[in-house]
C-alpha positions in Angstrom: 99.2 56.8 113.0 99.8 60.6 113.4 99.6 63.5 111.1 103.2 64.7 111.5 104.2 64.4 107.9 101.2 66.0 106.4 100.1 63.0 104.3 96.6 63.1 105.8 94.3 65.9 107.0 90.7 66.2 108.2 88.2 68.4 106.4 85.5 70.1 108.5 82.2 69.8 106.6 79.5 72.5 107.0 77.3 70.1 109.0 80.0 69.7 111.7 81.5 66.3 110.8 85.2 65.8 109.9 86.3 63.6 107.0 89.8 62.2 106.6 91.5 63.0 103.3 94.9 62.0 101.8 96.9 65.1 100.6 99.2 64.5 97.7 101.9 67.1 97.9 103.3 66.5 94.4 100.1 67.8 92.8 99.7 71.6 92.9 96.2 73.1 92.7 94.7 70.0 91.1 91.4 68.5 91.9 93.1 65.2 92.4 95.3 66.5 95.2 92.8 65.5 97.8 91.5 61.9 98.1 88.8 61.1 100.5 89.8 58.0 102.5 88.2 57.8 105.9 84.9 57.7 107.6 83.3 60.8 109.1 84.1 61.7 112.7 82.8 64.2 115.3 86.3 65.2 116.5 89.6 65.0 114.6 92.8 63.7 116.2 95.0 66.4 117.7 98.0 65.7 115.6 96.3 66.1 112.2 95.8 69.4 110.4 92.2 70.5 109.9 91.0 72.2 106.6 87.7 73.9 106.1 85.4 72.7 103.3 85.9 76.0 101.4 89.7 75.2 101.1 89.2 72.1 98.9 88.2 71.9 95.3 84.5 71.5 94.3 84.9 67.8 93.2 86.4 66.9 96.6 83.6 68.7 98.4 81.0 66.5 96.7 82.9 63.4 97.7 83.0 64.5 101.4 79.2 64.1 101.6 79.2 60.6 100.0 81.0 59.2 103.1 
């Protein structure tokens, strides 16, 4: 599974881990646009976009650390 359609992305946490999130394109600037779906990883796959933790809403940031 690759990230060519933009359905999934990886978010870089401040502690250096990456977490996979589902990006819902139909929702604009809503806290429910990002859904945390995957386990944390040290390196993201090359074909996936990488977001920084500051680019996601506060509610999603809290969920990143529960994985």
